[in-house]
PAFI-136917 format. One record per residue: residue in one letter; chain; x, y, z of N, C-alpha, C in turn. Coordinates in pm, whole numbers, always signed. Each point is the difference from the previous one (the first is absolute). Layout:
% PAFI-136917
{site a A {X Y Z} {X Y Z} {X Y Z}}
...
END
This chain:
% PAFI-136917
{site m A {+4696 +2336 +11815} {-95 +126 +16} {-27 +69 +131}}
{site y A {+8 +152 +29} {-61 +40 +103} {-130 -17 +44}}
{site r A {-43 -33 +80} {-146 -19 +60} {-58 +101 +86}}
{site i A {-125 +69 -43} {-77 +69 +79} {-131 -57 +39}}
{site d A {-19 +5 +118} {-132 -134 +16} {-113 +129 +15}}
{site d A {-116 -77 +13} {-154 +82 +38} {+30 +68 +106}}
{site e A {+55 -1 +107} {+20 +58 +151} {+56 +148 -48}}
{site q A {+100 -10 -89} {+101 +91 -11} {-64 +115 -109}}
{site r A {-100 -74 -69} {-54 +93 -131} {-112 +82 +111}}
{site r A {-69 -86 +83} {-98 +102 +84} {+59 +97 +90}}
{site i A {+120 -16 +15} {+81 +79 +119} {+50 +133 -100}}
{site r A {+28 -39 -108} {+46 +88 -110} {-145 +113 -16}}
{site l A {-79 -63 -51} {-168 +51 -17} {-29 +96 +144}}
{site g A {+11 -58 +58} {-56 +106 +158} {+95 +138 -20}}
{site r A {+152 -55 +19} {+59 +141 +13} {+11 +78 -84}}
{site r A {+17 -50 -153} {-11 +84 -108} {-124 +82 -57}}
{site h A {-81 -92 +13} {-144 +72 -37} {-78 +94 +145}}
{site l A {+92 +28 +97} {-6 +78 +124} {-130 -46 +105}}
{site l A {-32 -100 -14} {-81 -58 +59} {+9 -48 +146}}
{site v A {+142 +2 +46} {+37 -22 +123} {-9 +139 +76}}
{site p A {-70 +9 +146} {+2 +163 +53} {+113 +49 +17}}
{site a A {+131 -75 +8} {+106 +97 +39} {+67 +53 -153}}
{site d A {-67 -65 -147} {+41 +44 -107} {-76 +90 -63}}
{site r A {-136 +45 +63} {-79 +73 -79} {+32 +110 -51}}
{site a A {-39 +82 -93} {+70 +140 -61} {-55 +107 +88}}
{site s A {+41 +86 -69} {-15 +156 +65} {-66 +95 -82}}
{site s A {-5 -93 -132} {-59 +94 -119} {-64 -109 -112}}
{site v A {-126 +88 -102} {-44 -98 -47} {+89 -42 -132}}
{site v A {+65 +92 -28} {+106 -7 -143} {+97 -134 +45}}
{site a A {+29 -43 +107} {+113 -51 +56} {-94 -160 +19}}
{site v A {-122 +18 -1} {-104 -138 +26} {+0 -39 -172}}
{site a A {-37 +59 -81} {-10 -5 -152} {+153 -70 -22}}
{site d A {+98 +58 -30} {+103 -57 -20} {+80 -136 +65}}
{site a A {-55 +17 +123} {+17 -146 +74} {-61 -143 -119}}
{site v A {-102 +33 -33} {-93 -76 -55} {-13 +0 -183}}
{site v A {+86 +88 -47} {+22 +74 -143} {-130 +78 -26}}
{site a A {-141 -56 +35} {-91 +64 -54} {-120 -50 +61}}
{site l A {-95 +100 +58} {-130 -82 +57} {-101 -8 -74}}
{site h A {-85 -107 +13} {-108 -35 -66} {-125 +123 -8}}
{site a A {-25 +53 -103} {-140 +109 +34} {-115 -8 -107}}
{site t A {-9 -165 -61} {-138 +10 -35} {-94 +31 +70}}
{site d A {+2 +0 +156} {-99 +18 +77} {+58 +120 +93}}
{site a A {-67 +111 -29} {+62 +127 +88} {+28 -22 +138}}
{site a A {-54 -65 +78} {+8 -29 +126} {+125 -96 +35}}
{site t A {+57 -77 -80} {+130 -72 +10} {+104 +78 +24}}
{site v A {+33 +108 -55} {+97 +82 +12} {+23 +62 +127}}
{site f A {-111 +1 +55} {-13 +76 +150} {+56 -91 +77}}
{site l A {-90 -154 +2} {+25 -87 +94} {+125 -68 -4}}
{site s A {+60 -19 -95} {+131 -41 -38} {+120 +108 +69}}
{site a A {-22 +105 -43} {+92 +96 +52} {-17 +13 +176}}
{site c A {-73 +6 +12} {-53 +39 +137} {+55 -150 +95}}
{site a A {-20 -123 -28} {+40 -93 +41} {+136 +8 +28}}
{site r A {+59 +74 -90} {+149 -20 +10} {+82 +135 +66}}
{site l A {-78 +103 +4} {+29 +109 +85} {+20 +19 +185}}
{site a A {+107 +47 +2} {-16 -21 +143} {-101 +111 +86}}
{site a A {+2 +99 -82} {-131 +110 +33} {-108 -18 -131}}
{site p A {-94 -89 +5} {-121 -32 -89} {-25 +177 -27}}
{site d A {-31 +15 -139} {-91 +128 -7} {-21 -6 -128}}
{site v A {-157 +35 -30} {-40 +13 -125} {+28 +116 -44}}
{site g A {+11 +109 +58} {+35 +168 -33} {+133 -27 -73}}
{site a A {+101 -77 +73} {+141 -3 -79} {-33 -51 -165}}
{site v A {-85 -126 +22} {-23 -59 -135} {-37 +125 -104}}
{site e A {-81 +51 +31} {-95 +96 -62} {+145 +90 -61}}
{site r A {+74 +58 +99} {+55 +77 -56} {+120 -31 -101}}
{site a A {+36 -128 +9} {+78 -61 -83} {-34 -42 -156}}
{site l A {-183 -10 +24} {-40 -1 -132} {-39 +119 -39}}
{site y A {-46 +87 +43} {-67 +128 -46} {+55 +116 +44}}
{site e A {+89 +15 +41} {+68 +143 +35} {+145 +4 -25}}
{site d A {+86 -66 +71} {+117 +16 -64} {+32 -116 -136}}
{site v A {-101 -93 -10} {+10 -99 -105} {+149 -78 +12}}
{site s A {+4 -22 +78} {+144 -121 +44} {-9 -125 +17}}
{site l A {-145 -28 -53} {-61 -159 -25} {-103 +62 -165}}
{site v A {+34 -131 -61} {-76 +17 -151} {-69 -126 -66}}
{site r A {-103 +42 -35} {-74 -150 -52} {+36 -17 -140}}
{site l A {+15 -152 -28} {+21 -6 -169} {-67 -154 +13}}
{site l A {-57 -4 -146} {-77 -110 -35} {+115 -58 -71}}
{site s A {+65 -140 +55} {+124 -35 -43} {+4 -139 +34}}
{site m A {+101 -65 +86} {-23 -154 +48} {-137 -78 -42}}
{site r A {+16 -81 -91} {-135 -115 -33} {-87 +128 -7}}
{site n A {-1 +99 -79} {-159 +48 -45} {-38 +52 +147}}
{site t A {+77 +32 +124} {-55 +53 +64} {+46 +124 +108}}
{site l A {-73 +76 +49} {-3 +95 +77} {+108 +4 +90}}
{site f A {+106 +60 +42} {+107 +4 +112} {+22 +144 +21}}
{site t A {+56 +25 +110} {+56 +96 +75} {+130 -31 +69}}
{site m A {+58 +111 -64} {+153 -28 +36} {+62 +164 +12}}
{site s A {+124 -3 +74} {+56 +123 -23} {+60 +62 -169}}
{site r A {+51 +138 +61} {+42 +86 -160} {+131 -91 -34}}
{site a A {+83 -56 +98} {+124 -46 -32} {-34 -107 -40}}
{site v A {-76 -69 -10} {-66 -138 -49} {-42 -6 -132}}
{site a A {-96 +102 -22} {-111 +5 -120} {+65 +20 -117}}
{site p A {+116 +66 -17} {+63 +27 -155} {+40 -174 -62}}
{site a A {+53 -79 +105} {+16 -112 -64} {-116 -110 -27}}
{site v A {-91 +13 +84} {-123 -58 -7} {-93 +57 -107}}
{site d A {+40 +123 -24} {-93 +54 -126} {+74 -32 -122}}
{site t A {+110 -23 -21} {+82 -31 -109} {-4 -185 -45}}
{site s A {-5 -71 +134} {+2 -136 -7} {-140 -56 -26}}
{site n A {-108 +72 +35} {-117 -62 +14} {-100 +119 -51}}
{site a A {-12 +73 +57} {-103 +100 -26} {-38 +73 -117}}
{site r A {+142 -18 -117} {-82 +63 -136} {-9 -100 -83}}
{site r A {+46 -132 +58} {-93 -119 -104} {-127 -24 +27}}
{site v A {-47 +49 +171} {-138 -15 +18} {-75 +101 -74}}
{site a A {+49 +115 +7} {-89 +113 -39} {-6 +3 -186}}
{site a A {+96 -38 -44} {-5 -55 -145} {-142 -83 -21}}
{site k A {+34 -79 +73} {-132 -117 -7} {-127 +68 +19}}
{site e A {+8 +98 +111} {-170 +48 +16} {-30 +101 -105}}
{site r A {+106 +47 -85} {-70 +117 -96} {-13 -115 -113}}
{site q A {+83 -100 -27} {-45 -120 -115} {-135 -45 +55}}
{site r A {-23 -8 +105} {-151 -62 +23} {-125 +56 -5}}
{site l A {+41 +166 +27} {-83 +104 -19} {-22 +8 -144}}
{site l A {+74 +2 -72} {+12 +31 -159} {-61 -117 -67}}
{site k A {+19 -111 +47} {-87 -126 -60} {-157 -7 +35}}
{site h A {-29 +68 +131} {-141 -3 +20} {-94 +121 -90}}
{site l A {+105 +102 -13} {-38 +107 -95} {-37 -9 -160}}
{site r A {+110 -82 -45} {-47 -56 -117} {-119 -101 -30}}
{site e A {+32 -121 +105} {-151 -48 -22} {-119 +24 +27}}
{site d A {+9 +145 +66} {-140 +80 +26} {-65 +25 -132}}
{site g A {+55 +40 -119} {-28 -15 -143} {-35 +175 -12}}
{site n A {+18 +96 +65} {-64 +137 +11} {+158 +80 -69}}
{site g A {+88 -73 -49} {+97 +105 -21} {+64 +60 +109}}
{site l A {+31 -36 +87} {+85 +36 +129} {+135 -58 -20}}
{site d A {+116 +71 +8} {+101 -29 -44} {+125 +61 +90}}
{site e A {+144 -27 -28} {+80 +37 +76} {+21 +181 -5}}
{site r A {-51 +25 -98} {-5 +201 -37} {-122 +15 +123}}
{site w A {-101 -67 +3} {-121 +44 +51} {+46 -29 +160}}
{site l A {+66 -115 +69} {+52 -38 +154} {+77 +154 +11}}
{site a A {+103 -7 -114} {+106 +152 +66} {-61 +97 +15}}
{site d A {-110 +36 -82} {-55 +144 +46} {-108 +9 +107}}
{site v A {-34 -140 +27} {-86 -15 +138} {+97 -5 +141}}
{site e A {+146 -52 -40} {+100 +14 +99} {+33 +179 +28}}
{site q A {+10 +46 -116} {+64 +137 +23} {-102 +65 +64}}
{site q A {-153 +11 -67} {-110 +71 +101} {-22 -37 +153}}
{site t A {+34 -95 +28} {-4 -56 +161} {+111 +54 +48}}
{site l A {+113 +22 -49} {+140 +71 +81} {-33 +115 -3}}
{site a A {-36 +91 -101} {-54 +129 +14} {-118 +44 +105}}
{site a A {-89 -100 -11} {-92 -6 +114} {+51 +6 +155}}
{site l A {+81 -63 -11} {+82 -38 +163} {+68 +105 +36}}
{site a A {+74 +65 -109} {+115 +97 +51} {-56 +103 +90}}
{site p A {-104 +84 -32} {-41 +86 +94} {-91 -29 +113}}
{site r A {-50 -136 -1} {-63 -37 +118} {+101 -77 +107}}
{site g A {+106 -9 -59} {+98 -57 +107} {+6 -157 +27}}
{site r A {-128 -34 +36} {-42 -153 +24} {-153 +24 +5}}
{site a A {-18 -134 -65} {-156 -19 -42} {-10 -155 -26}}
{site t A {-116 -3 +76} {-58 -165 -32} {-59 -36 -145}}
{site g A {+6 -147 -31} {-27 -42 -108} {-122 +65 -69}}
{site s A {-137 +10 +89} {-90 +88 -45} {+2 +140 -31}}
{site e A {+80 +87 +91} {-8 +117 -36} {+94 +12 -140}}
{site l A {+77 -102 -28} {+41 +68 -124} {-80 -60 -117}}
{site s A {-73 -99 +17} {-117 -9 -128} {-59 +79 -7}}
{site a A {-42 +77 +151} {-121 +136 -44} {+56 +108 -91}}
{site a A {+166 -3 +23} {+73 +136 -47} {+27 -75 -182}}
{site v A {+7 -143 +11} {+29 -26 -148} {-90 -89 -70}}
{site l A {-56 +65 -104} {-132 -81 -55} {+45 -132 -69}}
{site a A {+115 -13 -53} {+47 -105 -79} {-19 -121 +133}}
{site l A {+66 +14 +150} {+9 -89 +64} {-116 -51 +36}}
{site r A {-124 +32 -58} {-115 -85 +44} {-60 -83 -125}}
{site t A {+99 +21 -81} {-49 -98 -128} {+29 -165 +51}}
{site k A {-105 -28 -89} {-21 -180 +76} {+19 -71 -125}}
{site i A {+69 -148 +28} {+19 -84 -119} {-54 -122 +24}}
{site t A {+16 -102 -82} {-58 -130 +35} {+115 -80 -11}}
{site v A {+22 -81 +116} {+146 -87 +29} {-22 -145 -48}}
{site f A {+77 -69 -51} {-45 -149 -22} {-115 -19 -91}}
{site p A {-4 +96 -70} {-142 -17 -126} {+6 -157 -43}}
{site g A {-112 -56 +11} {-44 -113 -74} {+6 -132 +59}}
{site t A {+56 +32 +145} {+29 -119 +91} {-100 +23 +134}}
{site k A {+11 -120 +85} {-58 +38 +119} {+20 +72 +66}}
{site q A {+110 +76 +9} {+44 +84 +91} {-16 +166 -60}}
{site e A {-72 +9 -96} {-35 +115 -79} {-86 +102 +139}}
{site t A {+72 +117 -20} {-80 +93 +96} {+37 +125 -14}}
{site v A {-53 +111 +7} {+15 +132 -19} {+70 +99 +126}}
{site q A {+125 +34 -32} {+49 +72 +98} {+60 +129 -28}}
{site g A {+26 +71 +74} {+42 +142 -23} {+149 +11 -1}}
{site v A {+80 +78 -72} {+150 +23 +19} {+52 +63 +74}}
{site a A {-65 +58 +87} {+75 +103 +105} {+100 -75 +77}}
{site s A {-65 -107 +101} {+114 -74 +53} {+104 -62 -73}}
{site r A {-13 -31 -143} {+90 -79 -65} {+75 +114 -28}}
{site v A {-20 +111 -38} {+88 +110 -75} {+101 +58 +162}}
{site i A {-87 +44 +133} {+116 +18 +73} {+81 -114 +34}}
{site r A {-52 -139 -17} {+109 -81 +56} {+118 -21 -117}}
{site v A {-12 +33 -117} {+114 +39 -100} {+57 +86 +69}}
{site l A {-61 +120 +26} {+124 +105 +21} {+45 +7 +151}}
{site a A {-17 -105 +76} {+53 -25 +107} {+104 -94 -34}}
{site a A {-9 -95 -39} {+97 -78 -37} {+103 +20 -99}}
{site d A {-12 +126 -75} {+105 +63 -50} {+58 +68 +77}}
{site g A {-52 +44 +143} {+57 +125 +74} {-11 +124 -31}}
{site r A {-126 +27 -67} {-12 +152 -19} {-114 +30 +108}}
{site i A {-64 -77 +71} {-72 +30 +117} {+36 -78 +117}}
{site r A {-61 +31 +108} {+30 -106 +114} {-98 +16 +115}}
{site r A {-5 -111 +73} {-121 +12 +87} {-14 +92 +105}}
{site d A {-66 +72 +47} {+27 +121 +108} {-125 -62 +113}}
{site l A {+23 +124 +94} {-109 -68 +106} {-142 -48 -53}}
{site p A {-19 -106 +77} {-116 -63 -41} {-128 +112 +58}}
{site r A {-131 -44 -70} {-125 +96 +83} {-26 -50 +114}}
{site g A {+15 -106 +56} {-38 -37 +118} {+131 -32 +113}}
{site s A {-12 -101 +74} {+103 -19 +98} {+117 -53 -97}}
{site w A {+103 -34 +91} {+126 -75 -29} {-39 -159 -61}}
{site t A {-125 -47 +4} {-13 -119 -37} {-90 +5 -132}}
{site s A {-14 +133 -37} {-81 -14 -133} {+95 +4 -140}}
{site s A {-67 -35 -107} {+103 -30 -124} {-53 +85 -91}}
{site q A {-93 +106 +19} {-77 +114 -52} {+86 +82 -6}}
{site f A {+125 +6 -91} {+80 +107 +1} {-1 +121 -75}}
{site r A {+24 +132 +75} {+21 +69 -130} {+155 +16 -62}}
{site w A {+12 +66 -104} {+80 -4 -107} {+61 +108 -13}}
{site t A {+130 +10 -17} {+109 +125 -6} {+90 -14 -117}}
{site a A {+40 +99 -38} {+103 -34 -112} {+141 -80 +47}}
{site a A {+80 -31 -79} {+156 -30 +47} {+73 +13 -143}}
{site e A {+112 -60 +33} {+110 -12 -102} {+50 -128 -17}}
{site p A {-17 -87 -127} {+63 -109 -5} {+132 -30 +42}}
{site w A {+44 -91 +49} {+149 -10 +46} {+63 -49 -118}}
{site p A {+161 +80 +20} {+75 -13 -133} {+57 -125 -38}}
{site a A {-5 -52 -122} {+32 -114 -58} {+127 -46 +50}}
{site s A {+34 -124 +1} {+135 -21 +27} {-7 -193 -71}}
{site d A {+113 -38 +34} {+68 -164 -79} {-111 -78 +85}}
{site p A {-95 -92 -83} {-61 -98 +91} {+66 -104 +50}}
{site a A {+95 -48 -74} {+75 -85 +62} {+103 +68 +146}}
{site q A {+26 +63 -17} {+66 +79 +157} {-105 +7 +85}}
{site a A {-134 +52 -22} {-117 +38 +78} {-16 -138 +36}}
{site r A {-47 -101 -109} {-14 -134 +97} {+119 -64 +123}}
{site v A {+101 +32 -45} {+98 -58 +96} {-2 +80 +134}}
{site e A {-50 +116 -8} {-1 +95 +138} {-137 -92 +77}}
{site v A {-86 -17 -81} {-122 -24 +63} {+26 -140 +66}}
{site a A {+74 -98 -93} {+36 -101 +35} {+70 -26 +151}}
{site r A {+90 +102 +5} {+100 +9 +117} {-57 +16 +106}}
{site r A {-91 +126 -3} {-91 +34 +112} {-74 -78 +51}}
{site w A {-71 -71 -74} {-87 -115 +12} {+68 -127 +62}}
{site l A {+91 -63 -64} {+131 -95 +87} {+27 +40 +121}}
{site r A {+34 +126 +38} {+45 +19 +127} {-111 -7 +97}}
{site s A {-123 +42 -24} {-109 -8 +66} {-97 -107 +42}}
{site y A {+22 -119 -98} {-46 -89 -26} {+63 -104 -14}}
{site g A {+127 -24 -39} {+78 -98 -4} {+60 -81 +143}}
{site p A {+26 -139 +2} {+5 -69 -115} {-133 -30 -85}}
{site a A {+24 +12 -139} {-140 -26 -57} {+49 -96 -131}}
{site t A {-110 -29 -82} {+49 -91 -100} {-4 +123 -129}}
{site e A {+25 -64 -115} {-39 +78 -156} {-115 +5 -32}}
{site g A {-96 -119 +77} {-133 +45 -33} {-75 +96 +70}}
{site d A {+47 -6 +135} {-79 +108 +78} {+53 +148 -56}}
{site l A {+108 +20 -23} {+43 +148 -92} {-81 -4 -125}}
{site k A {-22 -87 -75} {-90 +0 -115} {-125 +53 +10}}
{site w A {-71 -120 +92} {-121 +20 +48} {-26 +149 +71}}
{site w A {+60 +35 +79} {-8 +161 +77} {+19 +105 -118}}
{site t A {+75 +10 -85} {+31 +119 -105} {-100 -38 -94}}
{site g A {-64 -121 -23} {-49 -13 -162} {+107 -14 -97}}
{site w A {+119 -22 +20} {+111 +14 -146} {-9 -132 -41}}
{site g A {+48 -25 -127} {+48 -122 -83} {+116 -70 +58}}
{site v A {-6 -123 -30} {+107 -86 +66} {+135 +59 -41}}
{site r A {+55 +19 -107} {+89 +98 -72} {+30 +131 +66}}
{site e A {-86 +70 +62} {+6 +148 +50} {+24 -36 +130}}
{site t A {-43 -95 +59} {+33 -31 +154} {+143 -88 +27}}
{site r A {-1 -80 -101} {+166 -55 -1} {+126 +105 -39}}
{site d A {-66 +80 -111} {+124 +116 +4} {+26 +93 +118}}
{site a A {-129 -1 +85} {+35 +142 +99} {+68 -95 +113}}
{site l A {-22 -126 +31} {+73 -64 +103} {+147 -30 -50}}
{site a A {+30 -20 -101} {+119 -15 -67} {+85 +136 +38}}
{site a A {-63 +101 -35} {+97 +137 +13} {+19 +10 +154}}
{site i A {-101 -40 +68} {+26 +16 +178} {+110 -90 +45}}
{site a A {+26 -132 -91} {+115 -66 +39} {-40 -57 +160}}
{site p A {-132 -37 +30} {-60 -46 +119} {+51 -151 +84}}
{site e A {+15 +15 +103} {+50 -156 +79} {-104 -92 -43}}
{site e A {+38 -117 -1} {-82 -110 -18} {-15 -46 +136}}
{site v A {-98 -54 +22} {-43 -91 +132} {-114 -94 -17}}
{site l A {+22 -121 +115} {-118 -96 -2} {-116 +47 +89}}
{site l A {-124 -17 -44} {-91 -5 +101} {-89 -90 +60}}
{site d A {-47 -8 +96} {-68 -130 +54} {-101 -80 -106}}
{site s A {-36 +90 -87} {-107 -65 -108} {+91 -98 -72}}
{site g A {+136 +22 -19} {+87 -80 -128} {+44 +101 -85}}
{site a A {-86 +106 -10} {+10 +73 -98} {+120 +125 +12}}
{site v A {+34 +37 -114} {+163 +56 -2} {-67 +188 +20}}
{site g A {+67 +76 +99} {-38 +113 -3} {+73 +83 +19}}
{site w A {+44 +156 +0} {+54 +83 -24} {+14 +106 +52}}
{site v A {+113 +60 +71} {+31 +144 +99} {+85 +55 -68}}
{site v A {-21 +157 +54} {+89 +78 -100} {+178 -48 +71}}
{site p A {+61 +60 -101} {+142 -35 +53} {+50 +43 +165}}
{site g A {+58 -104 +53} {+33 +25 +160} {-98 -17 +89}}
{site d A {-111 -41 -50} {-143 -3 +116} {-9 -159 +34}}
{site l A {+109 -45 +54} {-2 -139 +36} {-25 -15 +166}}
{site a A {+41 +125 +39} {+64 -10 +178} {-157 -44 +61}}
{site v A {+21 -94 +108} {-125 -45 +51} {-55 +113 +84}}
{site e A {-143 -13 -4} {-67 +106 +44} {-10 -2 +184}}
{site p A {+11 +39 +95} {-32 -14 +112} {-82 -1 +67}}
{site p A {-67 -116 +113} {-146 -6 +14} {-61 +144 +5}}
{site l A {-123 +24 +15} {-77 +79 +35} {-102 +0 +99}}
{site e A {-22 +69 +71} {-122 +37 +105} {-119 -40 -37}}
{site s A {-96 -99 +75} {-107 -10 -43} {-70 +115 -53}}
{site w A {-96 -20 -118} {-76 +77 -62} {-113 -5 -39}}
{site a A {-133 +94 -31} {-87 -38 -67} {-74 +113 -71}}
{site a A {-48 -26 -108} {-68 +94 -52} {-99 -43 -84}}
{site l A {-118 +118 -26} {-126 -5 -53} {+53 +71 -146}}
{site l A {-31 -64 -126} {+72 +86 -156} {-168 -12 -44}}
{site p A {-2 +85 -96} {-124 +36 -93} {-13 -106 -96}}
{site a A {-70 -5 -87} {-21 -62 -121} {+98 +48 -94}}
{site l A {+54 -75 -72} {+104 +24 -93} {+120 +71 +30}}
{site d A {+56 -74 +145} {+89 +86 +77} {+153 -61 -96}}
{site p A {+94 +90 -34} {+95 -71 -66} {+82 -104 +89}}
{site s A {+20 -11 +113} {+28 -137 +87} {-60 -134 -38}}
{site a A {-105 +51 -65} {-72 -126 -35} {-22 -42 -118}}
{site m A {+28 +98 -101} {+19 +19 -138} {+117 -12 -64}}
{site g A {+111 -2 +74} {+128 +19 -58} {+73 -113 -83}}
{site w A {-100 -114 +21} {+87 -146 -72} {-107 -76 -56}}
{site a A {+53 -43 -97} {-105 -127 -80} {+15 -90 +92}}
{site d A {+67 -85 +46} {+8 -67 +113} {+34 +37 +143}}
{site r A {-159 -24 +74} {+23 +80 +142} {+9 -99 +78}}
{site a A {+37 -157 +0} {-24 -84 +58} {+108 +19 +136}}
{site f A {+90 +63 -8} {+49 +25 +136} {-38 +99 +95}}
{site h A {-134 +78 -16} {-45 +88 +62} {-153 -37 -19}}
{site l A {-60 -77 -49} {-135 -21 -13} {-20 -164 -41}}
{site p A {-55 -53 +118} {-55 -171 +13} {-84 -6 -100}}
{site s A {-2 -102 -102} {-73 -15 -92} {-140 -1 +48}}
{site n A {-43 -57 +138} {-123 -46 +17} {-81 +136 +28}}
{site q A {+47 +123 -9} {-31 +125 +38} {-87 +63 -130}}
{site r A {+81 -15 -99} {-39 +59 -130} {-138 +30 -35}}
{site a A {-105 -111 +13} {-135 +20 -44} {-59 +89 +99}}
{site a A {+28 +12 +84} {-54 +103 +140} {+43 +132 -41}}
{site l A {+141 +42 -74} {+43 +132 +6} {+3 +39 -111}}
{site f A {+4 -50 -120} {-11 +69 -122} {-165 -7 -60}}
{site d A {-22 +90 -108} {-77 -23 -90} {+22 -57 -121}}
{site r A {-123 -15 -67} {+17 -110 -167} {+102 +60 -82}}
{site a A {-7 +123 +8} {+127 +76 -82} {+155 -18 +21}}
{site g A {+59 -49 +167} {+97 -17 +44} {+36 +123 +93}}
{site n A {-121 +75 +15} {+61 +106 +84} {+6 -29 +159}}
{site i A {+99 +23 +88} {-17 -34 +130} {-62 +95 +97}}
{site g A {-56 -43 +70} {-82 +98 +100} {+73 +26 +125}}
{site p A {-87 +84 +80} {+95 +63 +151} {+53 -148 +53}}
{site t A {+117 +36 +57} {+83 -105 +69} {+70 +24 +107}}
{site v A {+3 -129 +114} {+48 +15 +139} {+142 -57 -62}}
{site w A {+96 +67 +47} {+141 -80 -10} {+43 -10 +177}}
{site w A {+74 -114 +0} {+83 -12 +145} {+143 -44 -80}}
{site n A {+112 +81 +77} {+123 -65 -27} {+52 -36 -173}}
{site g A {-81 +83 -96} {+53 -34 -114} {-93 -73 -74}}
{site g A {-125 -60 +52} {-47 -80 -63} {-168 +40 +18}}
{site i A {-57 -51 -93} {-153 +57 -24} {-73 -94 +95}}
{site v A {-72 +15 +75} {-94 -88 +143} {-140 +29 -7}}
{site g A {-65 +91 -69} {-121 -9 -11} {-43 +138 -62}}
{site g A {-100 +36 +8} {-74 +141 -64} {-87 +105 +83}}
{site w A {-39 +109 -30} {-31 +70 +58} {-159 +86 -61}}
{site a A {-40 +66 +75} {-118 +107 -77} {-34 +61 +80}}
{site q A {-88 +113 -30} {-52 +89 +102} {-160 -3 -12}}
{site s A {-64 -32 +116} {-112 +16 +6} {-126 +119 -35}}
{site a A {-89 -6 -5} {-100 +100 -30} {+33 +134 +117}}
{site n A {+18 -45 +123} {+10 +68 +89} {+162 +58 +22}}
{site g A {+65 -24 -63} {+149 +25 -25} {+97 -70 +70}}
{site e A {-43 -102 +71} {+80 -111 +69} {+97 -66 -80}}
{site l A {+86 +1 -2} {+127 -108 -75} {-15 -149 +73}}
{site v A {-39 -63 -132} {+8 -144 +96} {+53 -68 -106}}
{site w A {+39 -113 +75} {+105 -113 -74} {-26 -115 +11}}
{site r A {+64 -100 -50} {-2 -115 -36} {+125 -88 -29}}
{site l A {+60 -72 +98} {+115 -83 -13} {-24 -115 -89}}
{site l A {+66 -20 -74} {+11 -121 -85} {+111 -108 +34}}
{site s A {+87 +24 +93} {+116 -86 +70} {+33 +32 +142}}
{site d A {-6 -119 +66} {+17 +16 +137} {+134 +86 +22}}
{site v A {+20 +86 +71} {+90 +109 +23} {+37 +32 +153}}
{site g A {-98 -52 +64} {+39 -5 +172} {-69 +138 +64}}
{site k A {+30 -3 +134} {-49 +106 +64} {+97 +141 -69}}
{site e A {+119 +10 +21} {+65 +87 -20} {-31 +103 -139}}
{site a A {+10 -91 -69} {-48 +54 -148} {-157 +54 +13}}
{site s A {-88 -46 +26} {-133 +46 +34} {+1 +128 +46}}
{site d A {+71 +22 +150} {+12 +108 +56} {+60 +115 -89}}
{site l A {+126 -36 -97} {+60 +105 -87} {-92 +32 -59}}
{site i A {-86 -82 -83} {-96 +50 -116} {-112 +57 +55}}
{site g A {-8 -11 +125} {-117 +100 +42} {+56 +153 +32}}
{site s A {+145 -47 +51} {+41 +135 +0} {-20 +143 -100}}
{site e A {+66 -116 -151} {-11 +80 -95} {-85 +36 -88}}
{site a A {-123 -70 +59} {-140 +60 -27} {-71 +110 +52}}
{site s A {+51 +6 +175} {-14 +114 +44} {+63 +87 -22}}
{site r A {+148 +21 -96} {+55 +98 -33} {-60 +81 -148}}
{site m A {-40 -164 -67} {-52 +82 -127} {-164 +68 +23}}
{site s A {-67 -46 +111} {-124 +58 +34} {+44 +145 +55}}
{site a A {+97 +22 +26} {+28 +148 +77} {-4 +107 -144}}
{site w A {+114 -74 -56} {+5 +116 -122} {-111 +14 -66}}
{site m A {-73 -110 -63} {-110 +30 -90} {-117 +37 +54}}
{site g A {-45 +27 +122} {-108 +61 +66} {-112 -31 -50}}
{site d A {-52 +101 -60} {-149 -55 -22} {-39 -73 -164}}
{site t A {+124 -7 -63} {+7 -13 -147} {-53 -176 -12}}
{site r A {-61 +4 -99} {-66 -176 -48} {+77 -18 -120}}
{site i A {+57 -129 -1} {+86 -65 -94} {-107 -77 -72}}
{site t A {-19 -19 -125} {-53 -116 -57} {+98 -4 -159}}
{site p A {+48 -177 -4} {+108 +4 -87} {-69 +34 -123}}
{site r A {+43 +40 -116} {-23 -4 -97} {-16 -161 -102}}
{site f A {+98 -89 +65} {-9 -157 -59} {-66 -78 +145}}
{site r A {-85 -46 +30} {-70 -53 +110} {+56 -176 -44}}
{site t A {+27 -48 +129} {+65 -155 +15} {-103 -30 +81}}
{site p A {-6 -173 -1} {-88 -61 +93} {+33 +25 +152}}
{site l A {+92 -14 +25} {+39 +46 +149} {-78 +135 +60}}
{site e A {+46 +100 -76} {-30 +131 +45} {-153 +38 -50}}
{site r A {-83 -72 -88} {-134 -13 +9} {-52 -50 +121}}
{site e A {+69 -136 +31} {-52 -68 +105} {+6 +117 +106}}
{site l A {+111 +38 +80} {+28 +99 +83} {-106 +93 +23}}
{site t A {-64 +63 -118} {-70 +113 +18} {-163 -35 -44}}
{site a A {-16 -99 +2} {-158 -78 -5} {-80 +45 +129}}
END
C-alpha cells in the first residue's frame, strides 16, 4: 500500500490551506474554497482565518464578501455548527447538511412550544414567521430587538424543560429567528458593532434550490478530501457529522486512492493525488480559535502533539488560538489588554521558528490595528496569557 507520512501531510496542509507565504491567496473566496468552509461560530474567526491566508490582509475585503456581493454565505451545517463558505460550495453543503439541521431546529422549537402548554403550535409558528418576514421586508435589514419591537408575537415567552431542573422561561424571538435563518429565508447582515461582533442585523434571503442529497454528499466529500487528504473515514464522518453509511457511500462514489498513514490507519486521497509534494520554505502562522486547519480532522496527531491538548482546548473540545511552525502546532497565542499579541511555545522549535513567529505576530498586529479579540471559547493557555 502506498504510504504518506506525517511530514508529507504537514506539507500538504501548509500548501493547500494557503498558509505558506508563497501560496497565500488574493481573494477571500479562494481562502474559503481552499479549506471548504471557515468556522463562523465566533464572528472574529472568519476574519482572522481569512486574513492569515491572504497575501494582503484586508478586513474590508472580508466584509464586502459577506455583506455586499455576498460571495460568502453562512450556513448552520456540519455538526450543527455555523460555517462560512463560497456560493459555489453552499448548495452542496445546504443539501448534504443544512437541510437536516434546519429540520431539527424546527422540530426542537415546536417541541418547546407544545411543552409550554399554551396552545402554541405549527400554525402559530408559521404565522409568526410570516409576520417577521413582512416586518423585515420594508426595513431591508433589522436586528432581533427591532424585529421584536415590530412583531408582538416575537415577544411571547414560553417555559422550556417544564418540570425539570433546567426549567426556565425564555422569549421565542431568538429561536424563531434561528429557524428562519436555518431555513435560508433570512441571513446575517452587517453586525451592530465591529467585525468581531456577533450581534448581527438580519436581511431577507432565498433558500438554496433542492438537489439530490447523495450527490451533494459526494461533492462535499470530494472537496474536503482534496483539501484535507490523506484522511480517514472517521475524519470525514466527524467533520461532516454524517452517519457511517452516508460517509462510506460518498467515499465509494469518489473511488479514492487508499494509503497507509504513520498512525497505522488507512487513509484516503482523491484519485490521482499520490504524488510526493516538494518541500516547503519554512513558515509560521498564528491561527484563531476554531480555525479549519486545526479542526479539520478527528485524529490530529500528525500536527498536534498530545501533550499540548490540555492547554489549547476547552472542556467542550474547542481549540483556541494556535501557533504553527511548518505544519505543526507548537504553541498558543492571545491578545493582552493593551492589544499586544503574546504567545507561548509548547515545543522547542529554535531561533528561526521564533523569529518567523514574531514576524507573523507583527504582520497580524499591523492589519488588526486597535481591534481587541477575545475568543468565544476560552482555553487554559489563552486565559493564562491574558491574566
